[in-house]
N, C-alpha and C positions, 0 to 999 in steps of 0.2 A: 274275584276269588275263583270263579268258575273257569275262566279262560286259561289261567296258568296251570290248572289241573288236567287239561286235555291230554298231554302226553302220558301222564301216569294212569289216567283212566283208560286210555286206549290200550295200554300194556296190560292192565288188570282184567279188562272185559274183552270178550271176543268181538271187537268191532274196530273200525277204522276211524281216523280223526274226522273224516267227512260225515260219518254217522253221528258223531258227537256234536258237530256243528249244526246238524239238522235239529237237534234237541233245542238249541238256543233259538234257532229260527222259528221253530214251532211255538215256543214259549212267547216270543215277541209277537208272532202272528195272532195267537190266542188273546193276548192282551189288547191288541188293536181291534180285533173283532168284538171283544167284550165291551170296549169303550164305545164303539159305534152302535152296538145293540142296546146296552143298558143306559147310555147317556140320554137319548130321547125319551126312553121309558121313565127315567127318574124325573125328568122335567114335566112329563105329562101326569104321572100318578104319584106326585110327591116324591120325596127322596128316600124315605125310609123303607117303604114297602118293596120296591124292586130289588133293593140291596139285600133285604132279608130273604 
């Protein structure tokens, strides 16, 4: 749902399609870093505490 809306979003906001693609990249990068950081913590200190 996000990718098909790129052209319309680029027209509505003062940005280029490459700037919008960067938002998707940043989101996926954040998800990867979060998994790498919180995964070992949740194994060490139970699962509920680090998630909260």
